[in-house]
Each structure stands twice: as C-alpha cells, then as structure tokens.
C-alpha positions as a Markdown table, in Angstrom:
| # | Residue | x | y | z |
|---|---|---|---|---|
| 1 | Met | -88.9 | -147.3 | 12.8 |
| 2 | Asn | -91.0 | -144.6 | 14.5 |
| 3 | Gln | -93.3 | -147.3 | 16.0 |
| 4 | Ile | -90.3 | -149.0 | 17.6 |
| 5 | Ile | -89.2 | -145.7 | 19.1 |
| 6 | Leu | -92.7 | -145.0 | 20.4 |
| 7 | Trp | -93.1 | -148.5 | 21.9 |
| 8 | Gly | -89.7 | -148.1 | 23.5 |
| 9 | Ile | -90.7 | -144.8 | 25.0 |
| 10 | Leu | -93.9 | -146.4 | 26.3 |
| 11 | Val | -92.3 | -149.6 | 27.8 |
| 12 | Ile | -88.6 | -149.4 | 28.5 |
| 13 | Pro | -88.5 | -146.7 | 31.1 |
| 14 | Trp | -90.7 | -148.7 | 33.5 |
| 15 | Phe | -87.8 | -151.2 | 33.9 |
| 16 | Leu | -85.5 | -148.5 | 35.1 |
| 17 | Leu | -87.6 | -148.2 | 38.3 |
| 18 | Leu | -86.5 | -151.7 | 39.2 |
| 19 | Leu | -83.0 | -150.2 | 39.9 |
| 20 | Leu | -84.4 | -148.0 | 42.7 |
| 21 | Asp | -85.5 | -148.6 | 46.3 |
| 22 | Lys | -89.1 | -149.9 | 46.2 |
| 23 | Gln | -90.3 | -147.8 | 49.2 |
| 24 | Arg | -88.9 | -144.6 | 47.8 |
| 25 | Val | -90.5 | -145.3 | 44.4 |
| 26 | Lys | -93.8 | -145.9 | 46.1 |
| 27 | Arg | -93.4 | -142.5 | 47.9 |
| 28 | Phe | -93.1 | -140.7 | 44.6 |
| 29 | Phe | -95.4 | -142.8 | 42.4 |
| 30 | Thr | -98.4 | -140.5 | 43.2 |
| 31 | Val | -96.6 | -137.4 | 42.0 |
| 32 | Gly | -95.5 | -139.4 | 38.9 |
| 33 | Leu | -99.2 | -140.1 | 38.1 |
| 34 | Phe | -100.0 | -136.5 | 38.8 |
| 35 | Ala | -97.3 | -135.6 | 36.3 |
| 36 | Ala | -99.2 | -137.7 | 33.7 |
| 37 | Leu | -102.4 | -135.9 | 34.5 |
| 38 | Met | -100.7 | -132.5 | 34.2 |
| 39 | Met | -99.2 | -133.4 | 30.9 |
| 40 | Thr | -102.5 | -134.7 | 29.7 |
| 41 | Ile | -104.0 | -131.3 | 30.5 |
| 42 | Ala | -101.0 | -129.6 | 28.8 |
| 43 | Tyr | -101.6 | -131.7 | 25.6 |
| 44 | Gln | -105.3 | -130.8 | 25.7 |
| 45 | Val | -104.5 | -127.1 | 26.0 |
| 46 | Ala | -101.8 | -127.5 | 23.3 |
| 47 | Glu | -104.4 | -129.0 | 21.0 |
| 48 | Lys | -106.9 | -126.1 | 21.5 |
| 49 | Met | -104.2 | -123.4 | 21.3 |
| 50 | His | -102.5 | -125.1 | 18.3 |
| 51 | Trp | -99.1 | -125.2 | 20.2 |
| 52 | Trp | -98.1 | -128.7 | 19.0 |
| 53 | Thr | -99.6 | -131.8 | 17.5 |
| 54 | Val | -98.7 | -135.5 | 17.7 |
| 55 | Gln | -98.1 | -136.7 | 14.1 |
| 56 | Glu | -97.6 | -140.4 | 14.8 |
| 57 | Asn | -98.5 | -142.5 | 17.8 |
| 58 | Val | -99.0 | -146.0 | 19.1 |
| 59 | Phe | -102.3 | -147.4 | 17.8 |
| 60 | Phe | -104.4 | -146.8 | 21.0 |
| 61 | Leu | -103.4 | -143.2 | 21.6 |
| 62 | Thr | -104.6 | -140.2 | 19.5 |
| 63 | Ser | -103.6 | -136.7 | 20.5 |
| 64 | Met | -101.7 | -137.7 | 23.6 |
| 65 | Gly | -98.0 | -138.5 | 23.2 |
| 66 | Ala | -96.7 | -141.9 | 24.3 |
| 67 | Thr | -94.3 | -140.0 | 26.5 |
| 68 | Ile | -97.1 | -139.1 | 28.9 |
| 69 | Tyr | -97.9 | -142.6 | 30.1 |
| 70 | Cys | -94.4 | -143.7 | 30.8 |
| 71 | Leu | -91.5 | -141.4 | 30.2 |
| 72 | His | -93.0 | -138.4 | 32.1 |
| 73 | Ile | -94.0 | -140.7 | 35.0 |
| 74 | Val | -90.7 | -142.4 | 35.3 |
| 75 | Ile | -88.6 | -139.3 | 34.9 |
| 76 | Thr | -90.7 | -137.5 | 37.5 |
| 77 | Ile | -90.1 | -140.4 | 39.9 |
| 78 | Phe | -86.4 | -140.4 | 39.2 |
| 79 | Val | -86.0 | -136.6 | 39.6 |
| 80 | Phe | -87.9 | -136.7 | 42.9 |
| 81 | Tyr | -86.0 | -139.8 | 44.0 |
| 82 | Leu | -82.6 | -138.1 | 43.4 |
| 83 | Thr | -83.4 | -134.5 | 44.5 |
| 84 | Tyr | -86.3 | -134.3 | 46.9 |
| 85 | Pro | -86.8 | -132.5 | 49.3 |
| 86 | Gly | -84.2 | -129.9 | 48.1 |
| 87 | Phe | -86.1 | -127.4 | 46.0 |
| 88 | Ile | -83.0 | -125.7 | 44.6 |
| 89 | Leu | -81.5 | -129.0 | 43.3 |
| 90 | Tyr | -84.9 | -130.1 | 42.1 |
| 91 | Ile | -85.5 | -127.0 | 40.1 |
| 92 | Ile | -81.9 | -127.0 | 38.7 |
| 93 | Val | -82.3 | -130.6 | 37.5 |
| 94 | Asn | -85.7 | -129.8 | 36.0 |
| 95 | Ile | -84.5 | -126.7 | 34.2 |
| 96 | Ile | -81.7 | -128.8 | 32.6 |
| 97 | Leu | -84.1 | -131.6 | 31.6 |
| 98 | Asp | -86.7 | -129.1 | 30.3 |
| 99 | Leu | -84.0 | -127.3 | 28.2 |
| 100 | Ile | -82.9 | -130.7 | 26.8 |
| 101 | His | -86.5 | -131.6 | 26.2 |
| 102 | Gly | -87.4 | -128.3 | 24.5 |
| 103 | Tyr | -84.2 | -127.8 | 22.4 |
| 104 | Val | -82.9 | -131.3 | 21.7 |
| 105 | Ile | -85.6 | -134.0 | 22.1 |
| 106 | Val | -88.6 | -132.2 | 20.6 |
| 107 | Pro | -86.6 | -131.1 | 17.5 |
| 108 | Phe | -85.4 | -134.7 | 17.1 |
| 109 | Leu | -89.0 | -136.0 | 17.4 |
| 110 | Ala | -90.2 | -133.4 | 14.9 |
| 111 | Lys | -87.4 | -134.3 | 12.5 |
| 112 | Ile | -88.5 | -138.0 | 12.5 |
| 113 | Gly | -92.2 | -137.0 | 12.1 |
| 114 | Leu | -93.6 | -137.7 | 15.6 |
| 115 | Tyr | -94.4 | -134.2 | 16.8 |
| 116 | Asn | -94.7 | -130.7 | 15.3 |
| 117 | Leu | -94.5 | -127.4 | 17.2 |
| 118 | Tyr | -96.7 | -124.7 | 15.8 |
| 119 | Asp | -97.8 | -121.7 | 17.8 |
| 120 | Ile | -95.3 | -122.1 | 20.7 |
| 121 | Ser | -91.6 | -121.6 | 20.6 |
| 122 | His | -89.0 | -124.0 | 22.1 |
| 123 | Phe | -88.7 | -121.4 | 25.0 |
| 124 | Gly | -92.5 | -121.4 | 25.4 |
| 125 | Leu | -92.4 | -125.2 | 25.7 |
| 126 | Phe | -89.6 | -124.9 | 28.2 |
| 127 | Leu | -91.7 | -122.5 | 30.3 |
| 128 | Val | -94.7 | -124.9 | 30.2 |
| 129 | Met | -92.6 | -127.8 | 31.3 |
| 130 | Thr | -90.9 | -125.8 | 34.1 |
| 131 | Thr | -94.3 | -124.5 | 35.3 |
| 132 | Val | -95.5 | -128.1 | 35.5 |
| 133 | Ala | -92.3 | -129.0 | 37.5 |
| 134 | Ile | -93.0 | -126.3 | 40.1 |
| 135 | Ile | -96.7 | -127.5 | 40.4 |
| 136 | Leu | -95.4 | -131.1 | 40.8 |
| 137 | Tyr | -93.0 | -130.0 | 43.6 |
| 138 | Leu | -95.8 | -128.2 | 45.4 |
| 139 | Phe | -98.1 | -131.2 | 45.0 |
| 140 | Gln | -95.5 | -133.5 | 46.6 |
| 141 | Arg | -95.0 | -131.1 | 49.5 |
| 142 | Leu | -98.8 | -131.2 | 50.0 |
| 143 | Leu | -98.8 | -135.0 | 50.0 |
| 144 | Asp | -96.0 | -135.0 | 52.6 |
| 145 | Phe | -98.0 | -132.6 | 54.7 |
| 146 | Ile | -101.1 | -134.7 | 54.5 |
| 147 | Phe | -99.3 | -137.9 | 55.3 |
| 148 | Glu | -97.4 | -136.3 | 58.2 |
| 149 | Glu | -100.8 | -135.0 | 59.6 |
| 150 | Asn | -102.3 | -138.5 | 59.4 |
| 151 | His | -99.4 | -140.1 | 61.2 |
| 152 | Ser | -99.3 | -137.6 | 64.0 |
C-alpha cells in the first residue's frame, strides 16, 4: 500500500498542472524546480543533523522523499500561481500549508512507516518549511527583476 501512496505522490500532482494556464505555469516552473533543490538540501541537512529519515521510498530514491520531485514542485507552482505577487497572501497560505504539513501530513506518513522525525519537532519542521517558502518568494522576485531588466 505504501508503494501505491509513494507512486501517487510522485505522479498524480503533475496532472493538476494541466488545469492551469500554461503561460503562468511556465512563469513559476523555475521557482518550482528551485523548491526541489531547496528541499533536496533540506533533506541532506536533515540526514546529517538526524532530524528525520525516509523509511520507505520508491525504488530509485534513497534518502530523498518522493515528495521532493513532484509534490513540492507542483504545490510551489500552485501557491505562486494563486498568490503571487502579494507577499502577505503568499506567506499566509504557506503558513497554513506548512502547519498542515508539519502537524497532519508528516505524522500520518510516520504512522504508515514512510518517514520518522527524530531530532526536530513538528514546530521545527514548520520553521524549516516556512524559511524555505520565504527564500522561494525572494528567488521569484529576483527572477522577475532579471527578466524585467532583460526586456527593458
């Protein structure tokens, strides 16, 4: 059953992007990929700091969760699509999603044996995710600045 959940996390969210305007998805795709990079770094730090571990994964991934390569990218694109450029709305939506992630999703994934938290609390995980969200917003602002400069 866990493999079905993992493959669903890895594949299904990509189809949700088909519901959105193609041009706007392209605009935020780079920040989505940057989110995957940021989460890859977070997973590496977590492994070294013994914050959490991935207990079960799809066959071609080891210590990186399947969520990085799909769910984080797609959710990032969705959040930017719906909230950007408004920082207040963006951060409110991210805080809500990060709280749900830290206090609902992660405990569920731990209960079914996919992840385990060790030397980080749910609130600590929330802070990591919110920090990543702020970095992603600043990255998108930088991208906008660069593209505006190139088109001027």
